[in-house]
Wavefront OBJ file of the C-alpha trace (Angstrom):
o trace
v 151.724 62.214 122.371
v 152.922 64.158 125.481
v 152.633 63.018 129.076
v 151.231 66.398 130.286
v 148.581 68.668 128.862
v 150.101 72.147 128.817
v 148.049 75.351 128.581
v 148.717 78.052 125.934
v 150.700 80.079 128.404
v 154.348 80.393 129.401
v 156.085 82.583 131.905
v 159.710 83.372 131.456
v 161.158 83.757 134.985
v 164.204 85.893 135.421
v 166.099 87.014 138.502
v 166.476 90.702 139.179
v 167.824 92.853 142.038
v 164.836 95.263 142.212
v 161.462 94.116 140.773
v 159.900 97.557 140.890
v 162.776 99.193 138.971
v 162.988 96.338 136.513
v 159.149 96.458 135.914
v 159.447 100.143 135.184
v 162.307 99.405 132.730
v 160.336 96.756 130.850
v 157.297 99.125 130.695
v 159.261 102.037 129.346
v 161.731 100.223 127.026
v 159.580 97.328 125.764
v 156.038 98.427 126.417
v 155.253 95.467 128.752
v 152.207 95.876 131.063
v 152.550 95.302 134.785
v 150.163 92.669 135.949
v 150.995 92.707 139.688
v 153.663 92.964 142.324
v 153.470 90.151 144.978
v 155.810 91.738 147.562
v 155.493 89.029 150.124
v 156.819 86.428 147.567
v 159.376 88.724 145.982
v 157.674 88.243 142.606
v 156.131 90.442 139.885
v 154.620 89.551 136.548
v 154.366 91.497 133.291
v 152.307 90.895 130.108
v 154.575 90.919 127.120
v 153.536 91.778 123.571
v 153.246 88.047 122.748
v 149.922 86.440 123.499
v 150.221 83.894 126.327
v 153.795 84.857 127.321
v 154.375 86.639 130.558
v 157.713 87.806 132.147
v 158.212 86.880 135.795
v 160.597 89.040 137.813
v 161.960 87.129 140.887
v 163.757 89.371 143.277
v 167.178 88.155 144.469
v 170.030 90.143 146.232
v 172.504 88.773 143.716
v 170.646 88.315 140.508
v 172.213 85.866 138.061
v 172.036 87.210 134.507
v 171.241 84.622 131.844
v 169.366 82.518 134.438
v 165.894 82.175 132.701
v 163.442 79.594 133.707
v 160.448 78.813 131.486
v 157.282 78.240 133.511
v 154.624 76.188 131.763
v 151.067 76.539 132.706
v 149.063 73.449 133.542
v 145.453 72.888 134.536
v 146.252 70.276 137.315
v 149.820 70.401 138.770
v 149.322 67.189 140.734
v 148.372 65.156 137.651
v 151.096 66.759 135.480
v 153.829 66.213 138.102
v 152.722 62.632 138.823
v 152.857 61.835 134.936
v 156.326 63.408 134.563
v 157.711 61.704 137.744
v 156.269 58.402 136.442
v 158.372 58.905 133.297
v 161.565 59.490 135.304
v 161.633 63.264 135.286
v 163.470 64.668 138.261
v 161.867 67.368 140.367
v 163.568 69.782 142.862
v 161.715 69.368 146.124
v 158.081 69.566 146.826
v 155.387 71.465 144.977
v 155.159 75.024 146.376
v 151.799 76.772 146.858
v 150.784 80.252 147.606
v 147.150 79.792 148.506
v 144.707 81.571 146.193
v 147.529 82.408 143.818
v 149.675 79.600 142.265
v 151.281 76.185 142.782
v 154.698 75.591 141.253
v 157.002 72.679 140.837
v 160.554 72.892 139.458
v 161.937 70.007 137.352
v 165.004 69.357 135.116
v 165.537 68.277 131.581
v 168.251 65.676 130.863
v 170.938 68.410 130.652
v 170.016 69.869 134.087
v 168.168 72.934 132.681
v 165.575 74.031 135.286
v 161.892 74.426 134.192
v 158.719 74.804 136.171
v 155.080 73.804 136.018
v 152.572 76.312 137.439
v 148.848 75.935 138.153
v 146.962 79.250 138.558
v 144.821 79.153 141.681
v 143.435 82.601 141.410
v 139.647 83.171 140.835
v 140.574 84.571 137.450
v 141.524 81.077 136.132
l 1 2 3 4 5 6 7 8 9 10 11 12 13 14 15 16 17 18 19 20 21 22 23 24 25 26 27 28 29 30 31 32 33 34 35 36 37 38 39 40 41 42 43 44 45 46 47 48 49 50 51 52 53 54 55 56 57 58 59 60 61 62 63 64 65 66 67 68 69 70 71 72 73 74 75 76 77 78 79 80 81 82 83 84 85 86 87 88 89 90 91 92 93 94 95 96 97 98 99 100 101 102 103 104 105 106 107 108 109 110 111 112 113 114 115 116 117 118 119 120 121 122 123 124 125
């Protein structure tokens, strides 16, 4: 039995130099669908061909190829984080929230691989 109840979604977050150009590349080459560009956060999301899997494009001036972070959807990030912290899971700083959009929290597995929890705060949820 797991400590956290995950939703049937996952976002694979990657770093890119230009989200708009990358989104166009993924549309043209792989047929992914642009969901949105959130320019003020330097973030874009695309629907992949796999149900429940999205690709998140995080814009960075010096993108780090091979740096993919799985982002697991949860219904209540406070409850999920509390359960994981109670079991000794290490988190990187505070939970970050973009009001009306999403709350995220980065944590690490025993080998130091970064992963995130995300709670959808939009009305679509």
